[in-house]
N, C-alpha and C positions, 0 to 999 in steps of 0.2 A: 441587608436585603432591601430592594426597592419597595416602597409602599404604594406609590401611585401607578395607575395604568400607563401613563406616559413614560414614567421612569423605567418601567419593565420593558416597554417597547424600545426605548433608547438602548437598553442593555442588549437586546436581541439584534438591533440594527448595527450597533457598534461591533458586536461579535462577528456578524456576517461581513462587514466591511474589513475587519482585521484579517479574516480568512482570505478574502479576495486580494488584499494588499500583499499578504504573505505569499500567496500563489504567484502573483505577478512578479514579486521580487525574486522568487526562486527561479521562475522562467527566465528572467533577465540575467541572473547570475550564471545559469546554465549556458545561455547563448554566449555570454562573455567568456566562459571557460573554453568553449569550442574554438573561439578565435585565438585564445592564448595557446591552446594545444596545437592548433595548426601552425602558429608562428614558431612554436618550439620545435616542431617537426621540420620546419622550413618549407612547408607546402604552400606556395603563394596562391595558387588557384583556390584551394580549399579555404585559405585564410580570408581571401576577398569575399568569397561566397558567405562564409560565416559572419564576416563583418557586416554585410548587408542585412542579414537576419538579426544580428545583435542590435544594429542601429534602429531597426524597425521596432523591436521589442522595447528598447530603451525609450524611444519616442512615445510609444503607446503608454508605457508606465508613467512617463512625465506628464502626458496629456491628461491622465486620469488622477494625477495628484499623488502618485506613489513616491515619485522622486521630484525634488525641486528642479526647475529648468536648468539652473547652473550646474547642479550635480549631474544631470543627464548629459549636458554638454561636455563636462569634464570626462565622464566615462567614455563617451563617443570619441573624444579627442585622443584619449589614452590608447584606445584600441586602434584608431586610425594610424597613430604614430608607430605603433607596434608592427602593423601590416606594412607600412611604408618602409620601415627599416629593413625588413627581410626581402622586399621586392626591389630595393635599390641596389 
């Protein structure tokens, strides 16, 4: 257990940040699953709309440091390719 006041505070802050990061990752994964589901169903309009939302949440997560920028770019690219395949 932490002995100093600053160490106790760091534990609290780290816990709060971890919760925030976990929530952001969960939100991002859900948005990505919506795109995958729409692509699986072959619904182009819904897939495009879901892609817009997913890109927004991925960008937000990357800007807040939840994902590395290259990881975020890779996720967005993968989803965009998926949507482009069903729309072509």
